[in-house]
C-alpha positions as CSV (number, residue, x, y, z in Angstrom):
1,M,97.0,71.9,118.6
2,P,94.6,69.2,119.9
3,E,91.0,70.1,120.7
4,E,90.7,71.5,124.2
5,G,89.4,68.9,126.5
6,A,90.0,66.0,124.1
7,A,92.1,63.4,125.9
8,I,95.1,62.2,124.0
9,R,96.0,58.5,124.5
10,F,98.7,56.4,123.0
11,I,99.0,52.6,122.8
12,I,102.3,50.9,122.1
13,Y,101.7,47.4,121.0
14,S,104.7,45.7,122.5
15,R,106.3,42.5,123.8
16,S,108.0,41.6,127.1
17,Y,111.7,42.2,127.1
18,C,111.6,44.2,123.8
19,H,114.3,46.9,123.9
20,L,112.7,48.6,120.8
21,C,109.4,48.9,122.7
22,E,111.1,50.5,125.7
23,E,113.0,52.9,123.4
24,M,109.7,53.9,121.6
25,R,108.0,54.6,125.0
26,D,111.0,56.7,126.2
27,A,111.2,58.6,122.9
28,L,107.4,59.3,123.0
29,R,107.7,60.6,126.6
30,A,110.6,62.8,125.6
31,A,108.8,64.1,122.5
32,L,105.6,64.9,124.5
33,G,107.6,66.9,127.0
34,G,105.1,68.0,129.7
35,M,102.0,67.4,127.6
36,A,99.4,65.4,129.4
37,A,98.8,62.1,127.6
38,E,98.1,58.6,128.6
39,I,100.6,55.9,127.3
40,E,99.5,52.3,127.6
41,M,101.8,49.3,126.8
42,V,99.8,46.3,125.4
43,D,101.6,43.0,125.1
44,V,100.6,41.5,121.7
45,D,101.4,38.0,122.9
46,A,98.5,38.1,125.3
47,D,96.0,38.1,122.4
48,P,96.2,35.9,119.3
49,A,94.3,38.6,117.2
50,L,97.0,41.2,118.1
51,V,99.8,38.7,117.3
52,E,98.2,38.2,113.9
53,Q,97.8,42.0,113.3
54,Y,101.1,43.3,114.7
55,D,103.5,40.3,115.1
56,E,106.6,41.4,113.1
57,L,105.8,45.1,113.4
58,V,106.3,45.5,117.1
59,P,106.5,48.0,118.6
60,V,103.5,49.8,116.9
61,L,102.4,53.2,118.1
62,V,98.7,54.1,117.9
63,G,97.4,57.6,118.8
64,M,93.9,58.4,119.9
65,R,92.1,61.7,120.5
66,G,89.0,61.6,122.6
67,D,86.6,58.9,121.3
68,S,88.1,58.9,117.8
69,P,89.4,55.6,116.4
70,G,93.1,55.0,116.8
71,V,95.6,56.1,114.1
72,R,98.6,54.0,113.5
73,L,101.5,56.4,113.6
74,C,104.6,54.3,113.3
75,H,106.3,51.0,114.1
76,Y,109.9,50.0,115.1
77,H,111.0,53.6,115.9
78,L,109.2,56.8,116.8
79,D,108.4,58.9,113.7
80,A,108.6,62.4,115.0
81,G,107.0,63.9,111.9
82,R,103.9,61.7,112.1
83,L,103.7,62.3,115.9
84,G,103.8,66.1,115.3
85,A,101.2,65.9,112.6
86,F,98.9,63.9,114.9
87,L,99.4,66.2,117.8
88,S,98.6,69.3,115.6
89,G,95.4,67.6,114.4
90,N,96.6,66.9,110.8
């Protein structure tokens, strides 16, 4: 389980009108159930550096716990195994 008090955040690097991005967001919400977590959608096309980093991989899911650096969990589709390992602290 995550450290008590450590806020869990997710960023989905996405694009406007991207059905895969919406599917990943919805799948993440469903997988989290009632767990408190922030989910932020970031449009890669708004930042040339993000386009260079994530262009053909969108959507990309990054998880963060507290002040720790983000961990890239998956791209295109939600990887439930990687998400579960992240949530359990592995």
